[in-house]
C-alpha positions as CSV (number, residue, x, y, z in Angstrom):
1,X,8.5,52.1,226.3
2,X,11.1,52.9,228.6
3,X,12.2,57.3,227.8
4,X,15.9,57.7,227.5
5,X,16.9,61.2,228.5
6,X,17.7,63.7,225.6
7,X,17.0,60.8,223.3
8,X,14.2,63.0,221.6
9,X,16.2,65.9,221.6
10,X,18.7,64.4,219.7
11,X,16.1,62.7,216.7
12,X,14.7,66.0,216.2
13,X,18.0,67.4,215.6
14,X,19.0,64.8,213.6
15,X,15.6,65.0,211.4
16,X,16.3,68.8,210.9
17,X,19.8,68.4,210.1
18,X,18.2,66.1,207.6
19,X,19.9,62.9,208.6
20,X,18.5,59.7,208.7
21,X,18.9,56.9,211.2
22,X,19.2,54.2,208.7
23,X,21.5,51.8,207.8
24,X,22.0,52.8,204.3
25,X,22.7,56.7,205.5
26,X,25.5,54.8,207.9
27,X,27.9,53.5,204.9
28,X,27.4,57.5,203.1
29,X,31.1,58.7,203.1
30,X,29.9,62.0,201.8
31,X,27.0,64.4,201.1
32,X,24.3,63.8,199.0
33,X,24.9,66.7,196.3
34,X,22.0,65.7,194.0
35,X,20.0,67.7,197.0
36,X,21.7,70.8,196.9
37,X,21.7,73.9,194.9
38,X,23.1,73.4,191.3
39,X,27.0,74.3,191.2
40,X,28.0,78.1,189.5
41,X,29.8,78.0,187.2
42,X,33.5,77.3,187.7
43,X,32.3,76.4,191.1
44,X,33.5,72.8,192.5
45,X,31.6,70.9,195.7
46,X,33.4,70.7,198.7
47,X,31.9,69.1,201.8
48,X,31.1,72.8,203.5
49,X,30.3,74.6,200.6
50,X,28.0,71.6,198.6
51,X,26.2,72.0,195.6
52,X,24.6,70.2,192.5
53,X,27.1,69.3,189.1
54,X,26.4,70.1,186.3
55,X,27.1,68.0,182.9
56,X,30.5,70.2,182.8
57,X,31.7,70.3,186.6
58,X,34.7,69.3,187.6
59,X,34.8,68.0,191.3
60,X,38.2,67.5,193.4
61,X,37.5,64.3,195.4
62,X,40.3,64.7,197.9
63,X,38.1,67.3,199.7
64,X,35.8,64.4,200.8
65,X,36.0,61.8,203.1
66,X,37.4,58.5,202.5
67,X,34.9,56.0,199.9
68,X,33.6,52.9,202.7
69,X,33.6,49.7,201.7
70,X,32.1,48.9,198.8
71,X,31.4,52.3,197.4
72,X,32.5,53.9,193.8
73,X,32.6,57.7,193.7
74,X,30.1,59.3,191.7
75,X,29.4,63.2,190.7
76,X,26.3,63.9,193.2
77,X,28.1,61.5,196.2
78,X,31.1,61.9,196.0
79,X,34.0,60.2,198.0
80,X,38.0,59.9,198.4
81,X,39.0,56.9,196.3
82,X,41.1,54.4,198.6
83,X,43.5,51.8,198.4
84,X,40.5,48.9,198.3
85,X,38.6,50.8,195.9
86,X,39.4,49.3,193.0
87,X,37.8,50.4,189.8
88,X,35.4,52.9,189.7
89,X,33.3,54.5,186.7
90,X,35.1,57.9,185.4
91,X,32.8,57.8,183.0
92,X,30.3,59.6,184.5
93,X,32.1,62.5,185.7
94,X,32.6,65.6,183.4
95,X,34.4,65.5,179.9
96,X,38.0,66.0,180.4
97,X,39.7,68.9,178.8
98,X,42.2,68.8,176.1
99,X,45.3,68.9,177.9
100,X,43.4,67.1,181.0
101,X,44.2,63.4,182.2
102,X,42.3,61.7,185.1
103,X,43.6,61.2,188.4
104,X,41.9,59.5,191.5
105,X,41.3,62.5,192.9
106,X,40.2,64.6,189.8
107,X,38.2,62.1,187.6
108,X,37.1,63.0,184.3
109,X,35.3,61.3,181.2
110,X,38.3,60.6,178.3
111,X,38.0,61.1,175.1
112,X,39.1,59.0,171.9
113,X,42.6,60.8,172.6
114,X,42.8,60.9,176.2
115,X,45.7,59.4,177.6
116,X,45.7,58.0,181.1
117,X,48.3,57.4,183.8
118,X,47.6,54.4,185.4
119,X,49.6,55.3,188.5
120,X,47.6,57.7,189.4
121,X,44.6,55.3,190.5
122,X,44.0,52.9,193.3
123,X,45.4,48.9,192.2
124,X,42.8,47.0,190.4
125,X,41.3,44.0,192.6
126,X,40.9,40.7,192.1
127,X,39.4,39.7,188.8
128,X,40.0,43.7,187.3
129,X,41.5,44.6,184.2
130,X,42.0,48.3,183.5
131,X,39.5,50.1,181.0
132,X,40.1,53.9,179.8
133,X,36.9,54.1,182.2
134,X,37.3,52.1,184.4
135,X,41.0,52.3,185.3
136,X,43.0,51.2,188.4
137,X,46.8,50.6,188.7
138,X,47.9,46.9,187.3
139,X,49.1,44.6,190.0
140,X,51.5,41.4,189.3
141,X,48.0,39.5,189.6
142,X,46.5,40.8,186.9
143,X,48.0,39.0,184.0
144,X,47.5,40.4,180.6
145,X,45.3,43.8,180.3
146,X,43.9,44.4,176.7
147,X,45.6,47.6,175.7
148,X,44.0,47.8,172.6
149,X,41.1,49.6,173.9
150,X,43.3,52.8,175.1
151,X,44.1,55.6,172.4
152,X,47.0,54.5,170.0
153,X,50.6,54.9,170.9
154,X,52.3,58.0,169.4
155,X,55.1,57.5,167.1
156,X,57.8,57.3,169.6
157,X,55.6,55.8,172.5
158,X,55.9,52.3,173.7
159,X,52.9,51.1,175.8
160,X,53.5,50.1,179.6
161,X,51.3,49.1,182.4
162,X,51.1,52.1,183.8
163,X,50.5,54.1,180.5
164,X,49.0,51.7,178.3
165,X,48.4,52.5,174.3
166,X,47.4,50.6,171.3
167,X,50.4,49.5,169.5
168,X,50.7,50.4,165.3
169,X,51.7,47.7,162.9
170,X,55.6,48.4,163.6
171,X,55.9,49.8,167.3
172,X,57.7,47.8,169.9
173,X,56.2,46.3,173.1
174,X,58.5,45.1,175.6
175,X,56.8,42.4,177.4
176,X,59.3,43.0,180.7
177,X,57.5,45.8,181.8
178,X,54.1,43.9,182.3
179,X,52.9,41.9,184.8
180,X,53.6,38.2,184.5
181,X,51.0,35.8,182.5
182,X,48.9,34.4,184.0
183,X,47.8,30.4,183.7
184,X,47.0,29.5,180.1
185,X,47.8,32.8,179.0
186,X,50.4,33.8,175.9
187,X,51.6,37.3,175.0
188,X,49.8,39.1,172.6
189,X,50.9,42.5,171.1
190,X,47.3,44.1,172.1
191,X,47.5,41.8,175.3
192,X,50.6,41.9,176.4
193,X,52.3,39.9,179.5
194,X,56.1,38.7,180.8
195,X,56.3,35.4,180.1
196,X,57.0,32.9,182.9
197,X,58.8,29.5,183.0
198,X,55.5,28.2,182.7
199,X,54.6,28.8,179.1
200,X,56.4,27.5,176.9
201,X,56.1,28.4,173.4
202,X,55.0,31.5,172.5
203,X,53.5,33.0,168.6
204,X,56.6,35.5,168.3
205,X,54.5,35.7,164.4
206,X,52.0,38.2,166.0
207,X,54.6,40.9,166.9
208,X,56.4,43.4,165.1
209,X,58.8,42.3,162.6
210,X,62.6,42.5,163.8
211,X,64.9,45.0,162.8
212,X,67.6,44.1,160.6
213,X,70.0,44.0,164.0
214,X,67.6,42.6,166.4
215,X,67.0,39.5,167.7
216,X,63.7,38.2,169.1
């Protein structure tokens, strides 16, 4: 076998650094924090100061390299979500604080009452619908989305695509703010979409009663 000058030294250097010459390592966008020392209390891992996150460790993904194609960020393999990341599972991260809302850069596991702003996440990929633990920003290609999975709406709150909530019995839903209905979809209170010319009839009896001075 022909020897390439300096190749042996390069391989040794990579081995000492813990970098393997494999196809999988080429896809890794960030460090593997599972091999780092545990994070101290209040410490957040960074590329320059890696540590293994515990169950309550908050992470700032903006500090890490962008996710590679097909890669989703996780607590021990963090990467910065991009416009093509689509949904990723934020339930794997530390629980959200009482006044905290998850974002793509600072994900946290939402509780039963945690409100979410989907505009803070990458756009939904084709075939993806936003969920509380797998959020994404709805687009015109989404069609209906199931807002019954999200926390109940506050008394003066109306659900929107960016800030979904589960409407109560008497709460109004403005369909004009949601993505167009897809083929064969009819709007419903918990699965809203904006009617189009191809919708035909819609069953308005499923929605809240009209106010005395209101027309559907």
